[in-house]
C-alpha positions, 0 to 999 in steps of 0.5 A: 117431755115438755115438763123438763125441757125447761130443766136439762135445759137450765142444767147445762145452763150452770155451765154454759153461762159461764162460757161468756169467755173463758179458758186457761194458760195452764193445762187443763184436767183432761188425762185423768189418771185411770182410777177415774175412769171406772167413776164415769164407766159407773155413772154411765152404767145409769144410762138406758140402752135405747139412749140417743143423747145423755147429758151428764154433769159428772159432779154437781158441787165440783161444776159449781165450785168450778164456775165459782173459782172462773167467776171471781177469777175473771170479776164476773162474778159482780155482775152475777154473784150467783155463781158463787153458789151456783149449785145453791142457786139451782137448788134453791130454784127448783125447790131441790133444798133437801136430800141432794146429793151434792157429789154425785152426777147428774144425767138427762137421758134422752130417748125417741128421738129418731122416731119423733123427727121421722113422725114430724117429717112423715106429717104424723102425729108424736108425743116427742121424744122422752126424756128422763132426768136422774137426779142423785140422793142421799136422802130420797124420801126427804127428796120427794116429799119436799116436792109433795110426793109418797116415798113409800109409793113404787112410783110417786107424783111431783110438782117442783118450780123449774127455771123459768118460774113455772110449776112441773109435774112429774114422777119419780122412782129411785134407782141406785141412789137416783131420783129417777123423775120424767113426764109421763108414770109410763117412762118413769116405770119403765126406766132401767138403768142398761150397765152400759158404761163400759161399752159407751166409753169403748165406743167413744174410742181412746181420742174421745174418752179423753175429754169424757174423763177430764169434762165437767159438763158432757153432752154425748149424742148417738150420731150412728143410731140417729143417722137414718134420720138425719139422713131422710131429713136431709132427703126433705130439705134438699127436695124442697130446695130444688123445687124452689130452685127450680121453681120459674116464678122464684125470680132468680135469673136463669144465668143464676140456677146453675150456680144455686145448684151447685151449691145446693150439691155441695151442702147436700153431699156435706151434710151426708159425709158429716152424718154416715162419717160420725158413729159418737159425738161428745160436746164436753166442757172443763174448769182449769185452775185458770180457765176453761176449755169447750170441746167437740169430739167424736169417734168416726165411722170406720172406712167412711169418706169423713175418716179417709179425710184425717190420718194420725200424726205419727202415719203421715209422712213428712209431716209438718206440725200446724204450729211449725208452719205458723212460725214462719210468718212474722211476729208482730200484733195481729188479729188472727192466726192460723195454720193446717197441717194438709198431711194430717188433715185431707185437705187436698181430698177436700179440694177435690170434693169441692171443686166436685161438687160445684163442677157439672154445668158451671164453667162460668162465673163465681163457681168457675172462679172458686174452683179455679182457686181451689185447684192450687190446692192440690200440692199445698203440704200445709198452708198458715195465715196471720191477719196482722193488726193494721198500721193507721198508715196502711189502712189510710192507703186501703190497707185495713187486710193486712195478711201474709199466707205461707204454702209449704209445697214441693214445687214452688215454681208449678204453684207460681205458675198456677196462681199466675194463670188464675189470675189470668183466667180471673181477667177473663171471666164475666159475672152476670148480675140480675138487674139491680131495679126492676125493668133494668137490664141484666149487666155483668162483673167483670175483673182485670188483673195484672201479674208484674214478675219481680216487681222486687228483688229481697236478698236474692229472692224474686218477688212478684206483684198482683193486682186485682181490681172488680169492675161493677156495673155503673147502676151498681156503682151509683146504687152502692157509692162510696160502699162500691170502693169495699166492693173491690172496685179500689183493688186488691193486691200484693205481693207473691214470692218463693224460698225454700219450699214455701211460698209467701202471699201477702194482700197489701203492695207493701214491701216491709211486710214481705221483706219480714216475711221473708226473713221469717221463712229462714229463720222460723222464728215467727208467731207461731212460736212466740209467747202465748201462742206457744204457751197455749198450744203446748198446754190446752190445745190437743196433741200434735194439733193438725189445725190451730186458729187464736184470735188475738184482742189485744190485735183488735183492740190496737185497731179499734184505738186507731178508730176510738178518737173519731167516733168517742172522742175523750174517751181515751184508747183501751187499756191493753195489757201486756202478753194478753193471750188470745183464744185458741182453738186447735184440732186433732185425729188418732185416725180414729176419732177427731176433736175440735177444742176451743180455749179462752184464757181467764186473762183474755175474760178479765181484759173483756170486763175491764174494759167494759167497766173502763166504757160503761156509761156512768150510774144515774142514780146509785146515790153514794155511788153515783159517777162510777161505772155501772156494770151491765146486768147479765 
């Protein structure tokens, strides 16, 4: 196992090293035609029946060419020229010059992981899991001969270099066009393909198979088999944390033990829901003509609690696509934007689960405040939020976090009343704090809140204003100095208004922002319907996404340009190209499976490269190149 560990780690590195920021604005090759299915099925037929983890590169040359195209398109090749021929560099490093089938699929099959973890949990000796590597070969004799092996032997000893620069000893045999390699003679001799390709495909389900067929590098995990072991690990971890929390000598104030216990309960329940609700898990990476996507998809365990949180779009009555709700917020430069359709993702059920986990004896302090904030989500059908790039004037007035959030809800009056009631309860809350220093008395943090109804009337819509101030004890104010203002003493607040079945909430008391927000609610032509977001949604994210998140380097760069004159005098501003697309993430479910996908456009990577070159330090001693910008070596 130890000998192969550097190999399969670095095998994935052929693809993972390129994920320094990638993606595409064109549709990724996800839904291959039916003819592609037998190829991946036949490859998976080489997997042993007891496999728990399978790493697959469907085509060595295909991945290498995709990485080379990506590196050239984004400018990363000037930092890492080896990406131009990643497969060739890999083969030279491993000493696999002869006999490899460059067009073939390579696999790493891991078994015995559950047994190894169980042994560790029970303080028993273990040799660890078994990893078997299947290298596609066009000429097995030439392949093993260059590694010092005997091609005529049923099992032969071989030696090769790994990417860490150390030699690895192992054994090899030939099987179905592969060189089967492992650490021990026994493991290699016992290895046999399971002819389980079709069974694996069926076990994954149609949503997950979509990403299986389109992936350039894949990792599949049999969570159902590993679940008992993972649950045993959770048991052990929770027992240890509980012992620590209940230790009277651990320095934790008694007033906070209940809060900590609630958090322990929450994390325990969350872990079990994920483990018991996931049948199969697939991590996939796919390159398109203009970038790379990375997807985590899973087949849900039927009738599990986790499965109950998801509903396919076609079955969700009144479902509003997440992008539709995001279109009700103003289209202007932003840092991040997110939206979730609660009719497809069980936001209400999740909120109730968290509320129950944080209940018990914790009816005061932070837990009470958090539970109260969750209570407003019980009737929400969807929520979208945008954090806009702040303007200099707003920042000087303490309005750095300039955001708008819109809630889709049937009873807006009840929602507003709930928000006001939550503010009133917050104003009565006293949170005990541990002493700042030994010997000092315990202190408390309090809040003051205000809620002014009809502070504004905008185009016939009543707009209410709220304010929250956190009152820190004097000793904490003295300890943190100016930082205390960032912790809440400067206060936060904004506006809240209801229109057309939506509730709009701002985090700054800016009349112009809330006015633009109310106008966008009526027109539905906001940020979610515009430009690069709409393009990414259509071409790069899962169909019928119930969750979307966009991170904009455009907005981040605009914000950075406000500070650069102070931090780097004379450096100039970041050059921001027009229509710079954001990093995009989306999630969808068909009721049986879930897919969460991240997509980073090529243009985004190129922008990062160009920005680095713009601000890179001058070369110190490059001869004729002296005075030019020097790219950092990756």
